[in-house]
C-alpha positions, 0 to 999 in steps of 0.5 A: 513234206516235199523235198525239192531241188531248185534249178533257176530258169529251168525246174523244180522237182526231185529224183522222181519227177520235175516241173520244167518250164515249157512243160505242157499242161497235160504232162504236169497234170499227169505228174500230179495224178501219178503222185496223188497220194503225196501231192493232194488237194490240187486246184485248177484256177482259170477265168471262166468267161475270159480264159485267154486273159489270165494264166491257167494255174495249178495250185498245190494247196498242201505244198504252197506251190503254184504252177502258172501256164500261159493261157494261149500255148498252155506251157508252164511259164512260172513256178511260184512257191508262195508258202515256204513253210510247207516245203523243203528247198535245196539248191545244188543239193544243199538245203536253204529252206527247211524247218530248221533252216530259215530262208533269210537274206543271209541264207539266200546270199550264202546259197546263191551268191551275189546279185543286184541290190533288192528292189522295194515295192511300196504297194506290196511292202516287199523287197524283190531280189532277182537272179537270172531265172529266179526271184525272191520276195522278202517280207519286212518284219513290220510295216513301220520299217517301210519308210526307212527303205523307201526309194531315194527320190533324189536319185529316182532309184528303188534299188536298196539293200535288203534289211538283215533278218528279212525272210523269203515270203515267195520264190519264183522260177521263170525264164530270163531276168524279168519276171513281169515280162517272162514268157513260157519257153519252148518245150524242153527236149526232156518233155517229148518222151518219144512223142510227136507234137503238132506245133501248128495245123493249117486246114487245106480247103477249096471253095466248098469245104475242107480237103485235109490238114497240113501239120508242122510236127516237132520231134526230138531225137530218134529211137533209144539214143535220144540223148546222143541225138538231143535235137528238136526237128520240125517236119511238115506233113499233109493228110487228106480225107480218104487217106488210109490208116497206113497213109496217116501212120506213115505221115504222122508216126504212131498215135499217142492213143487209139480210141474206138467209139462205142457211142456217138451222140451226134450220130442221129444228125448224120445223113446216114445215122446207121454208120458210126462217126469215126476218124477212120470210117468203120467200113472203108478204114479211110479218113472220114473226119478230123476233130480239132480240139482247143482244150479250153478249161471249163469244157467236159473234155479238158485235158483229154487232148492237147490244144491244137493251134489251128488256122482255117481259111474261110470262104466268104460269099459275096454277090454269088461269087466266092471271095477270100479276104486277107483276114478271113482266117479262123484260129483256135482263139476265135470266138463264135460271134466273130465267125458268124460275122464272117460266115453269117448265121446258120440256117438251122438251130444248133444241136445241144450237146450234153457230154457225159460218160456212160457210167456218170451222167453228171457234167458240171460244165453244162451243155455246148452248142453245135453249128454246121457251116461249110462242112464244118461243125463248130462246138461252141461253149457258153462263154462264146469260145470254140471247144472243137471244130469237126471237119468233114470231107466231101460225100463219097459216092455210093458203091453202085455209083462208083461201079457205074463210073468205072463201067463208063 
């Protein structure tokens, strides 16, 4: 049984790890993977057809804990303990919920002190007791007790005293005072771990196609003395097609990971299929393409990448002239039918992409469809959301053409 420390408005964890509000989804999953021998039977819950309309949830079924992540920014918004019999809980090092200590209203009052009177929800038959960043829901012993604690209609108030002996059914950790209106806070400094994160990415382009990226980067501290310099900094950097590895490293810092692609299922559709499609060209070592990942659940590559919050200005052709409207911007959350309304339907049929590894050909999520428009390839999921956007630079002249240009 897990033995966890509750920190209101911040976290739930122990000396080895903690789930902190504002933590990126990938970090929470990394904790679960690292401690898979202790934390078992984890479910990922999401809406397959409308993934932005419901929270993304990691359900720790063995421990009675749910981690609710904001569907858009994929940061931890609410920590819910829905079965207190499966976990030990303490506050400031003192237990208030164990097999020997029942989480009654008297115990909560002793551990956390005074707060506003509880609010009774007749539909749920629960009393809610709210502290800043922490809420408890109490179950009545019998539904027959409910009428005695109905709101006083003469005053129009539902703030009432919780009956003695009532026990906690659920506990919530969130930011602010109102659980219903809570939002995922910004990422805590402790979650940066020396990495640089892209807060947002704007695609730079001309009338023909993409030219590069403008990235707003966040970083915390510098070097070993992070705690001495515990401050989040924001910087802007531009990178372009044709930049060298050194240019990109200088602008963005060290990469989190480096991949060497041994296979490319889209290579056959390239004008030069004998070349490998790489972020850096294998022969020139210059930037060849950018891939922006949306990290939607239900995609084969889910959780391999963080979600990229990007904006791509679109060029709408009208009567032979390029005209750009105010609202012609593609974002991470745009759907394929919306893009087609702006850009028109592609002339060619989509390429069907069935992702799988060399060791395992199974893909439970099904194929995706790739459409090419304005030097961009949109990978579309079966729910009409965009899985990724691959940006290509203008074709580079051949070695002979470059030599002739230099000669003239």
